[in-house]
C-alpha positions, 0 to 999 in steps of 0.5 A: 167131567160132570158124570151128569152129562153122560146118559148112562149116567145121568139119572143117577143120585149124587151118592152113586155119581159121587162112588163112580168119580173116585173110581175113575181115572182120566187118561190122555191119548194123542191123535192117533192113539190106540186106546185099545186093540180088538182081541184085548183082556177087557179091563175098563169102561171109558167115558169120553171126557174130551176129544173124538174116539174112533171105533173100527175092526180091521179086514182079516188081512189086517189091512183095511178100516171098518169104522163102526161108530165115533165117540165125542165127549160124554159117550161111554166105550167098551160098555157091552164087552164087559158082560161078553163070556169072553171079555175081550174088545170086540173091535179096536179104538184109537184118538181121531183128536188129541183126546181123555177119557175116563178110565173105571176098572171093570171090577170096580164098576162091577163092584157097583153095579151089584152094590147100587141097583140104580147103577144097575137099572141105569145100565139096562136102560143105557144098553136098551136104547143102544140096541135101539139106535142099531136097529135104526142104523140098520133100517137107515142102511137098508131101506134109506138113500145116501143122502137120507143117511148122511142129512140124519148123521149130520143132525145127529151131530149138531144134536149132540155137539153144536154148530162148529162139529167136526165131520169124520174123514170122507172114507169113515163118513163113508163107513158109518153110513153103508156107502163109498167115499165118492158118494158121500163127497158128492152129497155134501158139496150138493148139500154145501152148494145149496146152502143146506150147510156151511164148511170150514175144513172138516168142521160144519154148521147147519144153517137151518136144521129143519130145511136138512129135515126136509130132505128124509123121507 
């Protein structure tokens, strides 16, 4: 994978990218295979090379999942957990489909950050962007209707993956949007009947993104 496609690394010089690539180890995951579990020691920073990874938490009884986010190609996992006072994974991650990730060992990543200031600055910028995204998510959950949140999610996936992007299951999508599966199903059905989306199994096409964007206040 070309690490220039990863937002965290896109502004780095060639020599910095080469140093990272030397440390990255490819790891294949079958659908349903766990990448890491909540509470395990943080050993690596992960970059999704292909596939789709679900990050989730379990309720106190260990039965119900709450999906926190989904990460596809070019996205980074465990970047915040690296810097916790007690570096353990705050959530679990598993593959929603056959996937491959690049694992960069924690200690080697820290050594690169210490020795290469551009990487340290890139990391700070990336974490700042992630904080902004979380604030935007909070704003959506508090002030936007389910339909608006769904439209924003679809447009974001379209921008990241292009036409024919993968749609999570309704329970997973409901957890991401802060609602219930029935509301997701109802709103997806309305968008489909209005011709604003096309569905092929769990793959989605948006024929007129501007029309979909017009539903967002």
